[in-house]
N, C-alpha and C positions, 0 to 999 in steps of 0.2 A: 619761859613762855607762860603767859597768863591764860587761865581757863575761866569760863563763866558758866554759872548755872542761871538759866533764865526761865521766865514763865511768860507764855503768850496768852492773849485773850482774843477769841474770835471777834470780828467786828459785826457779827450778826446781832441785831437788837433783840429779836424774840427769843432765841435760844443760844445764849452765849456759852462757849466752852473754854476751858483752859488746857494748856499743854506745857509740860516741864521737860527741859532738856539741858544738855551742856555742850559747849563749843569753845573754840579759841578765837572765833570771829563772829560776833553777834549779827552784824549787818549782812554778811554773806549768808549766814544760816537763815535769817529772817527772809531774805530774798528767795532762798530755796523753798521755804515753807509756802510763801505766797505765790510761787510759780509751780506748785504741785510736784516738787522734786524733793520735798522733805519727808518726814515720817508719814507712814500710811494713814495714821489717824488725823493728820492735818490737811490732807488733800481735799480740794473743793471748797476751801474757806479762805478768807483773807484774815490776817493776823496782825496784832500789834504787841510789842514787848511792853509788859507792865511791871516786870520785876527782873532785876539782874544782880548778881553778886559774884565778885571775882575771887579767884583762888590762885595760889602760886603753883599748885601741883594738880595734875590730872586726877590722881587718886582722891585728893580732898574734894574736888569738884564732883566726881562720880559718887562719892559717899553722901555728900549733901543732896545731890540730885535724887538719889534713892530715897532718902528720908523725906524730902519735900514731896515727891510723887506719892508717898504713902501717908502723908499727913493732910487729910482732907480739911481739917479745921484751919490749919495754917494757910492752905491754898485759898479757902473761902475768904479768910481775913485779908490776904494779899489782893485778892480780886476786888474786894470792897474798897480797899485803900490803895488802889493801883498807883497813885501819884507819889506814894511814900516808899515805894519798893526798890529804890536804887541804893544799894549798900555794898560794902566791900569788906574783905578780910585782909 
């Protein structure tokens, strides 16, 4: 099974936020976020995927998700270069 680490960007123009998570189905997960059934911090906003990276194991994805969530510089860089963020392992 393939797992993804993804970063979402809120579609609000004035106060854009990002969210990082992992899943095995990005389309289904994005739909949940946009229908207020995702993570608590994503409720009430509309989101777009700006970065995704796939992994062969859940543990590898979870490890990278943890690092990305805590690396504010990398998140800011990915947010600025959102069209360059589709990579794989």
